[in-house]
Backbone as ProteinMPNN parsed JSONL, in Angstrom:
{"seq_chain_A": "KMTFHHYPIPCLLFSLLLVYITPAAAFNIDVSRSRAVDPISQISRRDVLSKTIAASSLLTLPTKALSIESTTFVAGTATLQAGLSNDNIASGAALYVTCRPNRPDNVPKAILDGSRGKPPPVLAARFENPQFPFEFSLTTDNLTPEGASAVEGSSGTIWWSGEDLVVSARLDSDGVAATRDPNDLVGRGFYSPKTNDAAMIELQGRGMFGKAVTSKK", "coords_chain_A": {"N_chain_A": [[128.185, 117.386, 89.555], [125.962, 115.275, 87.79], [124.505, 112.306, 88.83], [123.474, 108.747, 89.005], [122.016, 108.732, 91.328], [120.667, 111.165, 91.411], [118.814, 111.211, 89.477], [117.105, 108.567, 89.538], [114.961, 107.074, 88.441], [114.714, 107.83, 85.584], [117.245, 106.959, 84.787], [117.104, 104.173, 85.222], [115.066, 103.479, 83.443], [116.286, 104.169, 81.087], [118.362, 102.288, 81.11], [116.87, 99.942, 80.942], [115.812, 100.149, 78.383], [118.129, 100.024, 76.819], [118.837, 97.389, 77.387], [116.828, 95.893, 76.011], [116.694, 97.073, 73.476], [119.264, 96.995, 72.318], [119.91, 94.219, 71.753], [118.024, 93.971, 69.675], [118.784, 95.839, 67.777], [121.311, 94.746, 67.031], [120.373, 92.421, 65.989], [119.081, 93.373, 63.662], [121.218, 94.33, 62.178], [122.53, 91.891, 61.499], [120.583, 90.748, 59.944], [120.638, 92.391, 57.763], [122.942, 91.556, 56.543], [122.419, 89.058, 55.872], [120.047, 87.237, 54.036], [118.668, 85.076, 55.076], [116.388, 84.668, 57.307], [115.279, 83.838, 60.552], [112.053, 83.371, 61.582], [111.258, 82.852, 64.127], [113.128, 83.775, 65.865], [113.03, 86.451, 65.672], [112.791, 89.761, 67.158], [110.153, 91.296, 68.787], [108.962, 94.54, 68.355], [106.827, 95.542, 69.686], [106.777, 93.919, 71.916], [109.156, 94.731, 73.229], [108.338, 97.464, 73.808], [106.116, 97.048, 75.426], [107.255, 95.801, 77.634], [108.943, 97.773, 78.571], [107.179, 99.738, 79.314], [105.713, 98.46, 81.301], [107.733, 98.111, 83.219], [108.278, 100.761, 83.777], [105.927, 101.604, 85.036], [106.057, 100.162, 87.404], [108.222, 101.399, 88.568], [107.431, 103.94, 89.039], [105.366, 103.832, 90.81], [104.395, 105.064, 93.899], [104.711, 103.398, 96.149], [106.061, 100.815, 98.329], [107.239, 97.491, 98.872], [106.905, 95.875, 102.002], [109.013, 94.477, 104.547], [107.853, 92.26, 106.659], [107.571, 90.976, 109.906], [106.534, 87.675, 110.919], [103.107, 87.581, 111.41], [99.875, 87.381, 112.942], [97.139, 88.668, 111.613], [94.303, 88.742, 111.468], [91.742, 86.806, 113.002], [89.195, 84.279, 113.046], [85.89, 82.745, 112.883], [83.989, 80.665, 110.884], [80.647, 79.795, 110.241], [77.871, 77.678, 109.446], [74.682, 78.43, 108.043], [71.541, 77.942, 109.772], [70.036, 74.865, 109.263], [71.751, 74.006, 107.345], [74.406, 71.705, 106.774], [77.592, 69.965, 107.189], [77.323, 67.844, 105.573], [76.179, 68.858, 103.267], [78.146, 69.931, 101.817], [80.186, 69.853, 98.998], [82.732, 67.524, 97.948], [85.982, 68.727, 97.462], [85.399, 71.406, 97.688], [86.132, 74.804, 98.601], [87.001, 77.357, 100.906], [87.092, 80.78, 100.592], [88.564, 83.553, 101.895], [88.616, 87.021, 102.43], [89.97, 90.222, 103.337], [89.313, 93.627, 103.781], [89.818, 97.199, 104.169], [87.291, 98.944, 106.087], [86.519, 101.413, 105.202], [87.286, 103.92, 102.671], [88.772, 106.111, 103.4], [91.392, 106.315, 104.486], [92.984, 105.112, 102.635], [95.93, 104.995, 100.708], [96.393, 107.275, 97.986], [97.671, 106.36, 95.628], [97.205, 103.588, 95.707], [94.387, 103.569, 95.881], [93.59, 104.707, 93.487], [94.194, 102.646, 91.715], [92.301, 100.806, 92.431], [89.901, 101.728, 91.686], [88.671, 103.495, 93.321], [87.739, 102.017, 95.529], [88.285, 100.371, 98.666], [90.951, 98.134, 98.58], [91.426, 94.52, 98.701], [93.373, 93.517, 101.408], [94.18, 91.273, 102.637], [94.085, 87.845, 101.849], [92.969, 84.515, 101.547], [92.847, 80.946, 101.011], [91.092, 78.054, 101.84], [91.07, 74.605, 101.824], [88.524, 72.114, 101.604], [86.957, 72.705, 104.016], [85.677, 72.07, 107.32], [82.793, 72.719, 109.212], [81.765, 74.1, 112.372], [84.306, 76.445, 111.302], [87.462, 77.367, 112.092], [89.654, 80.099, 111.337], [92.632, 81.859, 110.393], [94.335, 84.71, 109.359], [97.435, 85.551, 108.124], [100.841, 86.954, 107.908], [101.567, 85.543, 105.596], [99.383, 85.689, 104.013], [99.043, 88.235, 103.038], [98.173, 90.583, 100.5], [99.456, 92.142, 97.431], [98.702, 94.88, 97.612], [98.187, 95.074, 100.269], [100.604, 94.626, 101.513], [102.125, 96.849, 101.071], [103.774, 99.981, 101.633], [103.548, 103.498, 101.991], [105.743, 105.618, 100.363], [108.043, 107.423, 102.343], [106.683, 107.039, 104.636], [106.399, 105.729, 108.02], [107.176, 103.167, 107.71], [105.333, 101.226, 108.305], [102.491, 99.107, 107.744], [99.979, 100.498, 105.718], [97.252, 100.13, 106.479], [97.174, 99.582, 109.105], [95.582, 99.304, 112.182], [93.113, 99.818, 111.209], [89.526, 99.192, 110.933], [88.234, 96.185, 109.575], [86.515, 94.659, 106.849], [85.386, 91.42, 106.736], [85.133, 89.063, 104.374], [83.621, 86.055, 103.213], [83.523, 83.166, 101.169], [82.121, 80.161, 100.234], [83.18, 78.099, 97.967], [81.759, 75.886, 95.783], [83.102, 74.282, 93.812], [85.644, 74.794, 94.302], [87.115, 76.459, 92.722], [88.302, 79.677, 92.277], [87.621, 81.423, 90.204], [85.157, 80.762, 89.268], [81.589, 81.233, 89.665], [79.121, 80.069, 91.311], [75.607, 79.564, 91.577], [74.881, 78.181, 93.88], [76.881, 78.631, 95.725], [77.974, 79.474, 99.033], [77.841, 82.353, 101.036], [79.16, 84.981, 103.135], [79.654, 87.58, 105.667], [81.598, 89.436, 107.873], [83.047, 91.327, 110.63], [86.124, 92.837, 111.694], [87.828, 94.328, 114.321], [90.713, 95.905, 115.247], [90.861, 97.232, 117.643], [89.386, 96.014, 119.602], [90.031, 93.395, 119.099], [88.654, 91.12, 118.812], [87.465, 87.909, 117.632], [86.518, 87.487, 114.235], [83.245, 86.836, 113.277], [81.467, 84.853, 111.056], [78.605, 83.992, 109.354], [77.769, 81.636, 106.961], [75.666, 81.625, 104.201], [73.067, 80.889, 101.763], [73.014, 82.478, 98.53], [71.153, 85.47, 97.796], [68.074, 86.109, 95.91], [68.73, 87.887, 93.847], [71.539, 87.537, 93.756], [71.69, 84.874, 92.971], [70.532, 84.957, 90.511], [72.287, 86.526, 89.022], [74.785, 85.096, 89.193], [74.011, 82.757, 87.933], [74.064, 83.317, 85.25], [76.615, 83.236, 84.479]], "CA_chain_A": [[128.036, 116.282, 88.556], [124.762, 114.586, 88.007], [124.728, 110.802, 88.899], [122.308, 107.94, 89.036], [121.199, 108.996, 92.531], [119.959, 112.304, 91.169], [117.656, 110.807, 88.605], [117.093, 107.109, 89.473], [113.959, 106.448, 87.513], [115.085, 107.965, 84.188], [118.406, 106.189, 84.47], [116.667, 102.805, 85.134], [114.299, 103.312, 82.251], [117.276, 104.157, 79.983], [119.075, 100.983, 81.134], [116.008, 98.85, 80.403], [115.691, 100.301, 76.951], [119.373, 99.496, 76.299], [118.862, 95.925, 77.468], [115.92, 95.307, 75.035], [116.915, 97.551, 72.09], [120.553, 96.6, 71.856], [119.847, 92.925, 70.963], [117.2, 94.181, 68.466], [119.708, 96.521, 66.801], [122.243, 93.738, 66.607], [119.678, 91.447, 65.074], [118.809, 94.041, 62.433], [122.507, 94.369, 61.386], [122.732, 90.544, 61.034], [119.611, 90.481, 58.872], [121.115, 93.137, 56.572], [124.001, 90.839, 55.893], [122.007, 87.825, 55.34], [118.593, 87.147, 53.778], [118.082, 83.982, 55.779], [115.828, 85.189, 58.589], [114.481, 82.818, 61.271], [110.895, 84.182, 62.139], [111.072, 82.584, 65.539], [114.149, 84.54, 66.607], [112.795, 87.871, 65.496], [112.356, 90.399, 68.341], [108.966, 92.118, 68.554], [109.13, 95.902, 68.909], [105.687, 95.743, 70.554], [107.19, 93.246, 73.158], [110.024, 95.71, 73.82], [107.637, 98.546, 74.314], [105.272, 96.685, 76.54], [108.101, 95.48, 78.807], [109.454, 99.03, 79.093], [106.009, 100.435, 79.958], [105.422, 97.766, 82.565], [108.789, 98.487, 84.128], [108.178, 102.16, 84.178], [104.788, 101.666, 85.968], [106.496, 99.689, 88.729], [109.244, 102.301, 89.151], [106.824, 105.241, 89.469], [104.363, 103.645, 91.86], [104.923, 105.551, 95.147], [104.684, 102.438, 97.265], [107.076, 99.821, 98.36], [106.888, 96.289, 99.632], [107.475, 95.854, 103.339], [109.494, 93.246, 105.181], [107.072, 92.209, 107.886], [107.722, 89.74, 110.654], [105.344, 86.814, 110.915], [102.101, 88.13, 112.339], [98.461, 86.987, 112.669], [96.34, 89.948, 111.579], [92.847, 88.528, 111.722], [91.283, 85.384, 113.293], [87.734, 84.289, 113.025], [85.149, 81.5, 112.822], [82.915, 80.636, 109.879], [79.681, 78.737, 110.553], [76.827, 77.443, 108.414], [73.33, 78.876, 108.4], [70.737, 76.904, 110.373], [69.457, 74.028, 108.231], [72.909, 73.462, 106.489], [75.417, 70.975, 107.467], [78.775, 69.601, 106.412], [76.887, 66.913, 104.572], [75.774, 69.532, 102.122], [79.345, 70.507, 101.164], [80.783, 68.919, 98.039], [84.144, 67.253, 98.015], [86.756, 69.695, 96.673], [85.003, 72.748, 97.954], [87.162, 75.68, 99.256], [86.602, 78.567, 101.562], [87.828, 81.9, 100.318], [88.367, 84.637, 102.907], [89.296, 88.252, 102.099], [89.707, 91.309, 104.272], [89.584, 94.93, 103.249], [89.356, 98.311, 105.124], [85.89, 99.255, 106.123], [86.226, 102.687, 104.505], [88.374, 104.253, 101.814], [89.279, 107.436, 103.808], [92.884, 106.263, 104.737], [93.697, 104.345, 101.647], [96.818, 105.8, 99.92], [95.795, 107.599, 96.677], [98.25, 105.547, 94.584], [96.508, 102.319, 95.768], [92.964, 103.766, 95.561], [93.39, 104.954, 92.04], [94.242, 101.371, 91.011], [91.195, 99.936, 92.733], [88.659, 102.369, 91.267], [88.047, 104.22, 94.509], [87.239, 101.099, 96.6], [89.361, 99.795, 99.417], [91.398, 96.911, 97.971], [91.747, 93.453, 99.646], [94.712, 93.533, 102.018], [94.545, 89.919, 103.018], [93.284, 86.848, 101.15], [93.363, 83.157, 101.945], [92.035, 79.815, 100.475], [91.159, 76.838, 102.743], [90.46, 73.519, 101.152], [87.69, 71.117, 102.306], [86.712, 73.085, 105.417], [84.575, 71.477, 108.113], [82.251, 73.748, 110.017], [82.366, 75.478, 112.357], [85.696, 76.43, 110.784], [88.342, 78.511, 112.622], [90.664, 80.469, 110.343], [93.472, 82.947, 110.687], [95.114, 85.314, 108.127], [98.753, 85.965, 108.607], [101.714, 87.601, 106.953], [101.6, 84.844, 104.372], [98.14, 85.988, 103.255], [99.031, 89.654, 102.539], [98.034, 90.888, 99.086], [100.473, 93.176, 97.125], [98.319, 96.158, 98.182], [98.27, 95.023, 101.78], [102.056, 94.541, 101.897], [102.74, 98.093, 100.639], [103.831, 101.16, 102.53], [103.65, 104.66, 101.251], [107.085, 106.19, 100.522], [108.128, 108.476, 103.358], [105.99, 106.755, 105.873], [107.214, 105.217, 109.131], [107.526, 101.755, 107.424], [104.292, 100.324, 108.774], [101.443, 98.9, 106.784], [99.048, 101.651, 105.719], [95.953, 99.858, 107.0], [97.308, 99.195, 110.493], [94.61, 100.005, 113.101], [91.795, 100.049, 110.517], [88.523, 98.134, 111.002], [88.286, 95.398, 108.369], [85.354, 93.854, 106.501], [85.9, 90.098, 106.393], [84.151, 88.436, 103.548], [83.887, 84.654, 102.953], [82.737, 82.474, 100.142], [82.387, 78.707, 100.154], [83.013, 77.827, 96.549], [81.422, 74.467, 95.708], [84.009, 73.475, 93.035], [86.982, 75.137, 94.739], [87.772, 77.346, 91.748], [87.848, 81.073, 92.594], [87.149, 82.194, 89.04], [83.735, 80.418, 89.026], [80.538, 81.807, 90.575], [77.977, 79.136, 91.279], [74.462, 80.06, 92.334], [74.767, 77.406, 95.134], [77.95, 78.997, 96.691], [77.533, 80.115, 100.262], [78.596, 83.588, 101.259], [78.876, 85.638, 104.416], [80.483, 88.74, 105.906], [81.761, 89.781, 109.295], [83.918, 92.518, 110.807], [87.183, 92.741, 112.657], [88.326, 95.592, 114.822], [91.883, 95.765, 116.048], [90.671, 97.874, 118.937], [88.854, 94.954, 120.486], [90.811, 92.205, 118.756], [87.667, 90.03, 118.909], [87.424, 87.136, 116.475], [85.444, 87.801, 113.293], [82.219, 85.753, 113.215], [80.797, 84.885, 109.787], [77.655, 82.921, 109.08], [77.618, 81.395, 105.588], [74.321, 81.351, 103.815], [72.88, 80.938, 100.371], [72.876, 83.778, 97.923], [69.76, 85.941, 97.665], [67.471, 85.91, 94.6], [69.544, 88.639, 92.897], [72.85, 86.999, 93.63], [71.599, 83.638, 92.262], [70.288, 85.339, 89.136], [73.494, 87.062, 88.452], [75.796, 83.995, 89.005], [73.49, 81.673, 87.026], [74.324, 83.677, 83.891], [78.045, 83.153, 84.231]], "C_chain_A": [[126.817, 115.424, 88.896], [125.061, 113.047, 87.898], [123.497, 110.125, 88.865], [121.398, 108.28, 90.207], [120.361, 110.195, 92.381], [118.669, 111.985, 90.394], [117.527, 109.242, 88.448], [116.146, 106.524, 88.488], [114.288, 106.57, 86.056], [116.292, 107.133, 83.828], [118.048, 104.626, 84.368], [115.912, 102.537, 83.889], [115.274, 103.281, 81.025], [117.947, 102.823, 79.942], [118.169, 99.91, 80.559], [115.791, 98.974, 78.886], [116.97, 99.851, 76.214], [119.396, 98.002, 76.286], [118.016, 95.304, 76.319], [116.296, 95.745, 73.601], [118.248, 97.115, 71.525], [120.565, 95.292, 71.079], [119.019, 93.128, 69.654], [117.973, 94.864, 67.425], [120.645, 95.541, 66.212], [121.627, 92.796, 65.596], [119.425, 92.063, 63.64], [120.06, 94.07, 61.521], [122.735, 92.953, 60.798], [121.792, 90.28, 59.828], [120.078, 91.203, 57.621], [122.181, 92.425, 55.814], [123.605, 89.556, 55.365], [120.479, 87.778, 55.12], [117.917, 85.999, 54.52], [117.62, 84.44, 57.138], [114.937, 84.056, 59.28], [113.34, 83.618, 61.89], [110.732, 83.971, 63.657], [111.958, 83.407, 66.373], [113.941, 86.046, 66.482], [112.3, 88.501, 66.809], [111.218, 91.431, 68.068], [109.211, 93.473, 69.231], [107.964, 96.158, 69.974], [106.04, 95.078, 71.94], [108.2, 94.145, 73.899], [109.304, 96.85, 74.545], [106.76, 98.164, 75.516], [106.055, 96.415, 77.779], [108.609, 96.751, 79.406], [108.394, 99.788, 79.856], [105.785, 99.803, 81.294], [106.5, 98.084, 83.597], [108.663, 99.858, 84.65], [107.006, 102.324, 85.223], [105.222, 101.229, 87.367], [107.425, 100.75, 89.383], [108.544, 103.597, 89.66], [105.774, 105.062, 90.474], [104.898, 104.083, 93.214], [104.672, 104.676, 96.324], [105.817, 101.46, 97.254], [106.63, 98.667, 99.205], [107.653, 96.328, 100.965], [108.063, 94.493, 103.671], [108.873, 93.133, 106.513], [107.346, 90.925, 108.588], [106.387, 89.014, 110.724], [104.351, 87.286, 111.935], [100.749, 87.554, 111.98], [97.712, 88.265, 112.779], [94.9, 89.787, 111.931], [92.599, 87.034, 112.065], [89.789, 85.434, 113.369], [87.167, 82.838, 112.932], [84.012, 81.611, 111.758], [82.021, 79.518, 110.267], [78.622, 78.654, 109.432], [75.484, 77.876, 108.997], [72.536, 77.698, 108.919], [70.092, 76.176, 109.163], [70.517, 73.461, 107.259], [73.808, 72.676, 107.347], [76.629, 70.58, 106.648], [78.406, 68.603, 105.383], [76.49, 67.566, 103.242], [77.007, 70.084, 101.286], [79.979, 69.382, 100.232], [82.228, 68.711, 98.277], [84.913, 68.215, 97.01], [86.406, 71.121, 96.841], [86.106, 73.526, 98.699], [86.457, 76.95, 99.807], [87.51, 79.69, 101.259], [87.489, 83.03, 101.242], [89.203, 85.832, 102.472], [88.992, 89.335, 103.127], [90.081, 92.631, 103.54], [89.183, 96.059, 104.252], [87.914, 98.612, 104.935], [85.515, 100.529, 105.385], [87.495, 103.134, 103.751], [89.167, 105.548, 102.239], [90.818, 107.375, 103.87], [93.601, 105.487, 103.747], [94.607, 105.277, 100.822], [96.248, 106.054, 98.508], [96.38, 106.681, 95.567], [97.619, 104.15, 94.517], [95.027, 102.485, 95.358], [92.673, 104.003, 94.196], [93.388, 103.665, 91.27], [93.069, 100.486, 91.342], [89.82, 100.65, 92.536], [87.901, 102.99, 92.42], [87.487, 103.377, 95.68], [88.451, 100.599, 97.352], [89.755, 98.415, 98.908], [91.523, 95.75, 99.051], [93.148, 93.57, 100.137], [95.161, 92.146, 102.516], [93.585, 88.928, 102.295], [93.842, 85.458, 101.396], [92.36, 82.126, 101.218], [92.252, 78.607, 101.403], [90.401, 75.699, 102.058], [89.703, 72.627, 102.123], [87.509, 71.471, 103.79], [85.537, 72.335, 106.09], [84.064, 72.507, 109.123], [81.671, 73.264, 111.345], [83.835, 75.413, 112.094], [86.437, 77.694, 111.328], [89.438, 78.838, 111.679], [91.489, 81.674, 110.92], [94.187, 83.474, 109.472], [96.354, 86.013, 108.696], [99.539, 86.78, 107.579], [101.733, 86.941, 105.647], [100.39, 85.132, 103.465], [98.012, 87.489, 102.846], [99.027, 89.702, 101.015], [99.151, 91.94, 98.758], [100.086, 94.548, 97.644], [98.465, 96.192, 99.684], [99.631, 95.05, 102.287], [102.814, 95.822, 101.567], [102.754, 99.123, 101.72], [104.084, 102.308, 101.634], [105.071, 105.18, 101.451], [107.022, 107.383, 101.49], [107.368, 108.203, 104.634], [106.93, 106.119, 106.912], [107.642, 103.733, 108.842], [106.524, 100.782, 107.889], [103.268, 100.141, 107.691], [100.428, 99.989, 106.88], [97.659, 101.412, 106.424], [95.996, 99.46, 108.486], [96.361, 99.985, 111.351], [93.258, 100.261, 112.501], [90.862, 98.844, 110.78], [88.432, 97.478, 109.645], [86.916, 94.727, 108.172], [85.942, 92.533, 106.099], [84.809, 89.392, 105.57], [84.649, 86.961, 103.268], [82.976, 84.063, 101.955], [83.086, 81.026, 100.048], [82.086, 78.312, 98.75], [82.876, 76.308, 96.38], [82.378, 73.698, 94.919], [85.409, 73.83, 93.379], [87.753, 76.025, 93.824], [87.297, 78.774, 91.904], [87.236, 81.77, 91.461], [85.668, 81.874, 88.71], [82.83, 81.063, 90.055], [79.329, 80.962, 90.396], [76.828, 79.701, 92.078], [74.308, 79.422, 93.734], [75.926, 77.754, 96.108], [77.355, 79.662, 97.91], [78.411, 81.304, 100.567], [78.208, 84.191, 102.59], [79.896, 86.713, 104.626], [80.47, 88.971, 107.467], [82.717, 90.992, 109.363], [84.987, 92.23, 111.882], [87.707, 94.04, 113.016], [89.578, 95.376, 115.668], [91.819, 96.383, 117.439], [90.187, 96.921, 119.985], [89.545, 93.629, 120.349], [89.877, 90.943, 118.928], [87.684, 89.211, 117.585], [86.256, 87.59, 115.552], [84.478, 86.57, 113.176], [81.441, 85.927, 111.897], [79.883, 83.702, 109.664], [77.453, 82.842, 107.584], [76.226, 81.007, 105.245], [74.136, 81.427, 102.344], [72.733, 82.322, 99.82], [71.388, 84.185, 97.843], [69.272, 85.699, 96.199], [68.355, 86.646, 93.533], [70.832, 88.037, 92.639], [72.786, 85.647, 92.791], [71.367, 83.929, 90.776], [71.5, 85.769, 88.423], [74.576, 85.954, 88.209], [75.311, 82.906, 88.08], [73.793, 81.994, 85.621], [75.734, 83.561, 83.482], [78.498, 81.698, 83.995]], "O_chain_A": [[126.63, 114.933, 90.01], [125.767, 112.594, 86.998], [122.462, 110.773, 88.711], [120.177, 108.146, 90.119], [119.388, 110.326, 93.123], [117.589, 112.491, 90.701], [117.801, 108.692, 87.381], [116.481, 105.581, 87.771], [114.182, 105.591, 85.318], [116.39, 106.64, 82.704], [118.616, 103.902, 83.55], [116.074, 101.47, 83.296], [115.107, 102.498, 80.09], [118.106, 102.25, 78.864], [118.616, 99.064, 79.785], [115.607, 97.966, 78.204], [116.884, 99.347, 75.094], [119.886, 97.383, 75.342], [118.43, 94.311, 75.722], [116.239, 94.958, 72.656], [118.341, 96.883, 70.32], [121.096, 95.195, 69.973], [119.317, 92.496, 68.641], [117.849, 94.514, 66.252], [120.783, 95.487, 64.99], [122.197, 92.432, 64.568], [119.538, 91.394, 62.613], [119.985, 93.87, 60.308], [123.121, 92.867, 59.632], [122.189, 89.667, 58.837], [119.929, 90.675, 56.519], [122.346, 92.625, 54.61], [124.29, 88.968, 54.528], [119.722, 88.25, 55.968], [116.688, 85.961, 54.582], [118.441, 84.58, 58.044], [114.038, 83.463, 58.684], [113.63, 84.508, 62.69], [110.151, 84.798, 64.36], [111.602, 83.733, 67.505], [114.631, 86.822, 67.143], [111.495, 87.893, 67.515], [111.351, 92.309, 67.216], [109.58, 93.584, 70.4], [108.133, 96.869, 70.964], [105.657, 95.596, 72.988], [108.084, 94.294, 75.116], [109.593, 97.167, 75.699], [106.693, 98.898, 76.502], [105.608, 96.746, 78.877], [108.713, 96.847, 80.629], [108.657, 100.395, 80.894], [105.675, 100.49, 82.31], [106.172, 98.308, 84.763], [108.909, 100.115, 85.828], [107.125, 103.104, 86.168], [104.827, 101.819, 88.372], [107.395, 100.95, 90.597], [109.022, 104.247, 90.59], [105.281, 106.061, 90.996], [105.86, 103.459, 93.662], [104.435, 105.18, 97.421], [106.48, 101.301, 96.228], [105.796, 98.791, 100.102], [108.813, 96.729, 101.056], [107.64, 93.476, 103.121], [109.288, 93.822, 107.445], [107.359, 89.868, 107.956], [105.307, 89.595, 110.614], [104.642, 87.393, 113.127], [100.5, 87.265, 110.81], [97.631, 88.884, 113.84], [94.331, 90.625, 112.631], [93.196, 86.14, 111.465], [89.186, 86.454, 113.701], [87.918, 81.863, 112.907], [83.209, 82.544, 111.774], [82.482, 78.423, 110.59], [78.552, 79.536, 108.577], [75.186, 77.732, 110.183], [72.819, 76.558, 108.55], [69.67, 76.803, 108.191], [70.23, 72.566, 106.464], [73.957, 72.956, 108.536], [76.653, 70.872, 105.452], [79.104, 68.493, 104.375], [76.469, 66.899, 102.208], [76.839, 70.622, 100.192], [80.234, 68.241, 100.619], [82.914, 69.613, 98.759], [84.482, 68.431, 95.877], [87.022, 71.989, 96.224], [86.934, 72.909, 99.368], [85.499, 77.484, 99.247], [88.677, 79.602, 101.639], [86.334, 83.431, 101.382], [90.387, 85.674, 102.174], [87.91, 89.369, 103.712], [91.052, 92.69, 102.786], [88.298, 95.857, 105.083], [87.366, 98.557, 103.834], [84.365, 100.72, 104.99], [88.614, 102.785, 104.128], [90.079, 105.995, 101.544], [91.486, 108.279, 103.365], [94.776, 105.189, 103.961], [94.112, 106.264, 100.279], [95.681, 105.144, 97.903], [95.647, 106.273, 94.666], [97.497, 103.577, 93.435], [94.482, 101.677, 94.606], [91.63, 103.579, 93.698], [92.676, 103.55, 90.273], [92.828, 99.506, 90.636], [88.789, 100.271, 93.093], [86.671, 102.999, 92.469], [86.886, 103.879, 96.63], [89.521, 100.419, 96.769], [88.871, 97.563, 98.821], [91.715, 96.061, 100.226], [94.06, 93.715, 99.323], [96.339, 91.899, 102.773], [92.392, 89.205, 102.172], [95.057, 85.266, 101.447], [91.22, 82.46, 100.894], [93.375, 78.202, 101.703], [89.216, 75.834, 101.753], [90.118, 72.396, 103.258], [87.841, 70.693, 104.685], [84.536, 72.026, 105.446], [84.872, 73.111, 109.828], [81.149, 72.152, 111.432], [84.54, 74.514, 112.551], [86.088, 78.844, 111.063], [90.129, 77.923, 111.23], [91.038, 82.378, 111.823], [94.608, 82.687, 108.625], [96.313, 86.883, 109.566], [99.016, 87.224, 106.558], [101.891, 87.615, 104.63], [100.419, 84.83, 102.272], [96.962, 87.916, 102.365], [99.76, 88.977, 100.342], [99.716, 92.548, 99.668], [100.947, 95.32, 98.068], [98.82, 97.211, 100.277], [99.842, 95.466, 103.426], [104.028, 95.88, 101.761], [101.893, 99.158, 102.599], [104.756, 102.162, 100.613], [105.567, 105.189, 102.578], [106.106, 108.206, 101.461], [107.387, 108.991, 105.58], [108.131, 105.999, 106.672], [108.373, 103.134, 109.63], [106.802, 99.582, 107.885], [103.189, 100.97, 106.785], [100.036, 100.384, 107.978], [97.009, 102.35, 106.884], [94.982, 99.054, 109.054], [96.328, 101.213, 111.268], [92.367, 100.824, 113.137], [91.288, 97.691, 110.842], [88.547, 98.171, 108.634], [86.256, 94.299, 109.12], [86.846, 92.462, 105.266], [83.7, 89.168, 106.054], [85.839, 86.682, 103.119], [81.795, 84.403, 101.884], [84.243, 80.683, 99.804], [80.927, 78.194, 98.352], [83.757, 75.547, 96.779], [82.554, 72.519, 95.224], [86.33, 73.238, 92.818], [88.916, 76.332, 94.086], [86.123, 79.091, 91.714], [86.396, 82.645, 91.668], [85.016, 82.615, 87.974], [83.249, 81.392, 91.164], [78.586, 81.12, 89.428], [77.042, 80.264, 93.152], [73.711, 80.006, 94.639], [75.952, 77.221, 97.218], [76.334, 80.343, 97.815], [79.624, 81.245, 100.365], [77.115, 83.966, 103.112], [80.884, 86.797, 103.896], [79.496, 88.731, 108.181], [83.122, 91.574, 108.357], [84.759, 91.481, 112.832], [88.025, 94.838, 112.134], [89.506, 94.724, 116.709], [92.642, 96.078, 118.302], [90.561, 97.032, 121.152], [89.649, 92.845, 121.292], [90.366, 89.84, 119.167], [87.9, 89.793, 116.522], [85.192, 88.005, 116.011], [84.914, 85.433, 112.999], [80.844, 86.974, 111.643], [80.296, 82.555, 109.839], [77.026, 83.816, 106.965], [75.637, 80.153, 105.907], [74.998, 81.999, 101.676], [72.37, 83.249, 100.543], [70.498, 83.334, 97.827], [70.006, 85.146, 95.38], [68.67, 86.092, 92.48], [71.271, 87.974, 91.491], [73.701, 85.343, 92.025], [71.915, 83.257, 89.903], [71.707, 85.38, 87.273], [75.188, 85.906, 87.142], [76.125, 82.192, 87.494], [73.801, 81.083, 84.793], [76.073, 83.749, 82.314], [79.683, 81.449, 83.769]]}, "name": "protein", "num_of_chains": 1, "seq": "KMTFHHYPIPCLLFSLLLVYITPAAAFNIDVSRSRAVDPISQISRRDVLSKTIAASSLLTLPTKALSIESTTFVAGTATLQAGLSNDNIASGAALYVTCRPNRPDNVPKAILDGSRGKPPPVLAARFENPQFPFEFSLTTDNLTPEGASAVEGSSGTIWWSGEDLVVSARLDSDGVAATRDPNDLVGRGFYSPKTNDAAMIELQGRGMFGKAVTSKK"}
């Protein structure tokens, strides 16, 4: 006898369709009995379809979120380039720090396909009004969805465990991540779990190309 355990994904998708389609069918019956239709209460078929597709993509992704004990993955220090000081930093500025594997070789295919072939950020953090030199650490609380995933059938450890990481930092002058100001300071460092040395990042102004690109946004 075939049960839910034999075909979990098709059964879950069928259940989702029932949840969204059943109210829609009931609504159509009520409308046929009465011409008084409230446009606000109408159920969009497009909304039903989009929710079903979104649910199916989550069910078919061959990764799972891990339950990880509190851990500090990366620690480091950000400094300012010679000639710059804390006096040059505007009030409300924020330091954004991200970490990603140094190479795509060991990135699971399911994750790599979603990041267009580039190693995705596995850790990300925002620090308000930093004063330099600024010491930072990225912990379990800073894991991204990709960083907190484990491949199905694995030993249950994070897939990037033991990988060298590129640690990128950006001092955003207005504190809003979505903006790119030509005067933002940027820097990059590396972290290796083999040595466990702190990542050292020197923040400096963007180059001519970087300023030209960000000034157009």
